[in-house]
N, C-alpha and C positions, 0 to 999 in steps of 0.2 A: 504493500499500500504505500500511497506517496500523496503528497499536496501537490497541487498543480497552480501555478501563477501565470496569467498572462499580464504582462506590464506595458499598457500604452503601445500595444502592437500595431504596426502600420504594415500594410501591403500595398504596393503599386506595381501595375503591369504597364509600363510606359507612362502615359498621361493618366490612366485610369486607377482609381483608386479603389482597391477591393476591399480592404479592411481599414478603419479608421479610429485609431487610439482605443483599442479593444481593452479593457481592464476587467479581469474575471478571476476570481479566487475559489479553488475548488478544494474542498477539504479532504483528508486522507479517507478512502472507503466511501466516498460519495458516488452516487449514480447521477449524473448531470447529463441532461439532454440539451443539444443546441438546436434549435427550430428556426424555421424561417422559410420564405419563398425561396424559389429556385435563383440562384444568382446573387444572394445576400452575404455570401463570403463564409458560410459556415464550414464547408468542406475545406477550403483553403485553410481556416484557422487549424482544423485537425492535421493536415498536411504539414503546417508550420511546427505543430507540437511533435509531429513524428519526425521531422527532420528531413522530410521529402521536399519541402520549399524553404527559402531563406526569407526571413522578413526585411522588409525595407527599414524598418526602425522597430525600437522597442525590445523587450527581453522577455524570454520564456524561462520560468524557473520551476524546477522539479526537485521536491524536498530542499527548497531554498538554494539549489545549485544552478548557476546560468548553464543553459544548453547552448550557448553561442559556441560555434565551432566543433560540437558535439556530433558525430555521426549518428544515423539512425540506430545502429546496433548498440551505441554506447549509451541510449537514453532508458533502457529498461521499460522498453514500450512494445506492444504486440498490437497489429491494426487488422481488423476484420473487413474487407471490401464488398462492396455491392456485387462484384463480379465473381465471387467466391476465389478466384485466381487458383484453381487446383490443377496439378499436372495431371493430364488426361491418360498417359501411360503408366502412371504409379498407381498402385492400391490405396485404399482409405489409410492403412496403415503405415504406409511408405510417405503418404502426404502429409500425416501428422506429425512423423518423425523427422521430415525434412530439416527443420531448422536446427533441431538438435544433431543431426548428422553434419550440418554446416559448421556447428559450433566445436565439433569433435568430441561430443560427448561419448562416454563408455556404452559399449552394446547393452548391457544389462540395465544400465540407468535409462537407456531410450526404450527399450521394452517395456520397462515398469510405468515409464511417465505415460507411454502411449495408452498403455492398458487402464491407467487411472484415469485418463482422459475420456477413453471409450466408455468407461463405466458412468462417470459423471454426465456425460451427453446420451447415454443409453444407445450407443452405437456399435456395440461389440459383436453383434452378427454380421456387421457390414465391413469388417476390417481387411478381407481379402478381396472385396469388390472393387472395380474400377469406377470413376466418377460418371461415366454414362450410363452405369447400372444404377445410379441414384436418383431420387426425386429431388427437387428444388431444397425443400427442408432438409433432407438429409446431407445434400451438399453444403449447406449453410453451417450444419452441426459440425461436419468435417473441418470446415475453415475455422470455426471457433475452436476446434480441439487442437489445430495447429497452433493457435495463439496460446491456449492454455498449457501446453507443455513448456512453453518458454519461462512460464512462472513470471510475469511481467509485474513491474510496479503500477502500470497503467494499461487498461484497455481500451482501445480506441475503435469504434463501430461507425463505418460511412455508409449509411443508408442500407444496411445489411439485408433489410426485409423488402425492399422495393421491387425484387422480381418474383415474389411469391404471392399466390393468390389470398383471397380475404381470409379463408380458413386457415390457412398455414401461418400466414402473418400473426393472426391472433394466438395460435398455439406457440410460435415462435418467441413472441413477446413474454409470453408467460415464462418460457425456458430460459430466455435470458435474464429475466428478473431472478428467477430461481438459482440460477448460477450466480448472479451477483451475491445474494445472500449466503450462498454455499461458500464463496471464495474470499467475499469482503474485499475484493480490489477495488480500487479507484477506477470508474469506468465514465469514459465521455462517449456520447452517442449522438451522431448527427442524422436528423431526418427532416423532411418537409411536411411529415403527417403529424397533425396536432394530436390525433388519437394516440399515437406512440408515445407523445411527449407527456401527455396527460396521464397514461396508465401505467407508466415506466420510472419516470422521473423522481428523485429526492428534490431535486430543484431543476427547472427549466431556464435556460437563457434563450431569450427571443431576439433575433437579428433581423435587420432591415437595412439595405444599402450599405452593408459593411460596419454598421454602428449597433452596438447593443442597445436594444430598446427598453428591456426590463428583465431583473434576473428574480426568480423567487419561486415558492412552492407552488405545484399545479392549482390548489384551490385559490391561492393568492392572486395569481394571474387571472384567473375567471373573475373573481369577485373583485378586485381592486385594481384593474388596469391603469397603467400609468399614461396611456395616450389611446387615441382613437384606433390606431394600427393595431395594438395589442387587442382591444375589445374585438375588433372585426376577424383578428387571425385566431383567437382562442374561444372557442365554443361552436357546437354545431347542434342545429342549423346557425347561420350567421346571423349575427346581431342587427335590428334594423336601426338604420341611421336616418334621422329627420333633421332636416334644417330648421333652425329656430332663432328668434331673437331674445337675448338676455335682457330683460328690463329691471334695471337695479332699483327702482322705487319699491321699497318693502321686499328687496331681493326676489323680484318675480322672474320665471322663464316663461315665454310665450312661445307655443308652437303654432305657426302660420300653417293652419290645415284648409285653406279656403275659407268656408263659411264659419268654422268653429275655431276655437283656441283652448289651449290647455295651459293653465297658470299653475306653477309650483313653486313654494316657498322653499328657498336654499338659504338657511341664514348664515352659511359661511361666505357668501358672496359679498364684495366689497362695492360701495356705490360707484357708478362711473358711466352712466348713461346707458344707450343701446348699444349692446355688442353682438356681432354675428357669431353663431355657434352652432352645433349640433347635439342633439340629445339621442342617445342610444338606448333602446329597449330590446331585451332579448325575448325572441319569439315564445320561451316556455315561460316568462313572465306575465303572460297574458292568459286571462280566463274568459271561456266561451260561455260557459254554463255555471249556474250557482256562483254568480259573481260576488265577492266578499265587498262589504260597505267599506273597507280602506281602498278599494281599488276605483280609479276614475274612469267613467263610462265613456266610449266613442263607437260611432258607426263605422263598420268594416265590411267591404264588399268583397264576397269571395269570387276569385276567376279561376281558381285550379286547386284540386283536392288530391294530396298523396297519402294513401294509407300505408302505415308501417307497422301493423300488428298491434302492439299495444299502445300506439300514439298515432296521431293524425295531424299533418301539416296543411295548412290553408295558406294560400299565396293570393293576394288580392291587393287592395288599397284602403288605406285609412282616410275617413272623411272625403272620399269620391276620387282622390287624385294622388295620395300619397303613397307610393309601393310600400306593401307592408307583408310581413309573413308571421303566422302565429303557429305553435306547436302545443297541442294539448292532449291530455291522456284520454285513452278509449277511442271508439269509433263512432263519433255523433252522426256520420253520414255524409254523403257527398252535397255539398251546399253551394255548387258553381252556380253564378249568376244572382244570388240570394245578398240581401243586406242584413247583417246581424248586428247586435250590439255586443261589443267585447269590452273587458275590464283591464286596465292596465295597473300592475303592482308599482306603486310609487317608491317602494322601498329598495327596487331593482333599477332605478332609472339613472343613466350616466349622462354627465354633461361634459362636452369638451369645447374649448375655445376655437378660435378661427385657425389656430396654429396645430390643432388636433390633440393638445394637451388636456389631461383631465382636470376639469374644474371642481375641486375639492369642496365639500361642505361640513361645517362643524356639527351637523345634525342631519338626520334623515330627512328628505324630501316630503312635503304634505301637499295636498290639493287645496287650491283655494277655490276655483272655480273652474267650469268648463261651460264657454258660450261664446258669443260673438267676439271677434278680435277687438272691435272697439272698446269692449268692457276692460280689455288690459290696460289700456293707457289712461283710464279715468275711473279708478277703482279705489279711492282711499278709504271711503267709509266700509266697504266689505272687507279691506285688508286688516282695518283696525278690529272690525267685528270677528275676524276670524282668529 
């Protein structure tokens, strides 16, 4: 096990900046997932840590030791690639043993470590097979076994499950988590799949455009996103984002929804006139039936229905013109073309400024009223009464 520190790491390819002042501290034994859209720099960061790329600036520390000038073999790291990278002419046992043979290990030591890795990964019956005789999941286990026998200080996984089908991905996620618990080794796992990040990580690093957007535990990122990008990237189905105006008289937020407006009290807002912003409402924080009294009600027109077994998703428009989606339990039925009243859970509303940063409040929001937009600009009496 080892601590890993990225200290203001920069990477440029010519004029293109791929990584920009990346600072991450990873504790010994942690399982950290680096997630983000394609091209955000996450795989480049992993390759720099492995010694396969040189940083343009900054430092990489493993257990406090600067890795500048250290070759990949001197870093105590094992990497599992997306492509498996197995030798097609070698057996499973030979593939797993290859790094030990290259290091000049004793024959008995090699046999013992290969056997132990095969037991851990439950692939003992496959040791005499060639890669062409294996399924995708079995090939991935062999690639992981080849990493295990090196007994590294740090495991690196670069999108290892992207070539597998949905069932195998779910199975391999559980296997890798089990492996981490068994070995207790520091693991860094790169993926663009937020489901993998949310279900596997002790902590998640979210990147975009070569910049670390937020670092935190899965639930923390879901419930307290630092900005609009995090709120949009973490969570399925995707959060609804609605343009609005922050009216700071009485700390009100007005959602311009055509003929109607929702006004919410956010006590943490500071006075400052009208400010453009966006409000985020997760589809599963909306009620379609048995709407609680604490929810604010709005008309919703259904355009498309998706049945998902225990849940149903409806896609349509809020107040006739704002694109909106809701995700509700059960199977209320197909409502395409119908107009229904829905309730929005104000305790789960997010507000973002014009730059996309979260506007925090010192207390949970509460509804003031829902009605014509004009009532938002001249409502002192109602504000005081509420």
